[in-house]
Steps between C-alpha positions, in 0.01 A plus 500: 500500500212718605688777673264762359129533583232443233493794282123532493497538879782755512373725218170697480462608136275810504243570240206272572281735303549480120542872463792516732659180358483647149651819618784330685602302195464798277753702713743212524485418122538871412805530729657181376451608133637848573808353664578212275320553167161432364574172327441205732750277312776750584369579847478190730342708786228636270432150356467356852259769607286461187478117556399555872245763398337260246493218760302739730261578209614855453349617173733533199398862446624594853837351412507659162416848629775479767754418225363755261551771765873440480488508120312841515770640712289549805696652786373295791763363740417252786723446791519190710479568880511250787358573846595283798228457760488355845150350555345351817685250714824451310340507156685688211415602158677620191274729290597558138365798312530601143412868478535817290442712813725420796322753730165339427635154556654588837187683616268205407723235668545710808118556530449117503776452758358768726142365480619152580726625789812322363843637444700602193856384531826664382664371188655162575321451827282226352677395174778305667226251615414421134683339205471670162464202263362387169254215522401269213231245535376225263408135472564224237874432582657295773732656756787306348429631155486858631828462689668347195402779266597769738839344549553445126420862426710622782207671666535584864203461747457543870240240585238276351174354633296211359135500623335197346659559165467881507863631491594833641847635429645793694792698365656842478289751322749538217474124424121500437528477119794256506291263719197519270716450187661190648160354583355568162788326327378176670126567435427780255134511569523521878261748676656700784244522783732731697728754343598768748767715642386556860592540866451188709524506880774293668262411775122502537272566791135425595257768619164456679218701642521877483858489350377295209203736451731800488731326262226407258358852517846625410527274196155594387567871528837481320311308224294813443797719454542556119882524512548175689617219277598231739507426865721242657469388858606244760157389627347160440138544381 
């Protein structure tokens, strides 16, 4: 167990400012509702996003407005883009954007890369160093109980970590809801502390000195780009 790095260290969730956080969730909820329907009970992706938004204290009216835009027939359409970046001294980043303007997104991300003097990689040049996984985290069950319910419900998973009672399950993205359903069958009121589909690095590195300063500057500047939703990287911070 423990083949994958701690998810918190491998992922930098943008949106430290409330305004950006609300905007990020509004776009994601709108797109999920547009793609799969506006009723959470019939759209697991939308339900999951609403639950996450509420945990991060996104106001209910922000969530409602995003769904109402779909009901009103608004013509917005967001596209998911991923930029692969080579940072200083072997560091790499996967930068996810959700945008309604591809040219703006490309321009904004390139501006950050140029200012930090790092390199934008071609498609696939960084991605092969990451695993695209779902990650489900919780406490309140033993590892044996978790293993038993996953087997009983015929749910596949790739790895599991147990950190002082905090369980992390890693699986294929398509199995996210199956894993959560299996766990809630054992404990219906369980609270998922991690509920993500993300890119986790296969190996991690340490930076120091000027390299670390450049890397932190890169993360901070990407955080200020409106279209950037998530940044995954291989640096131990």
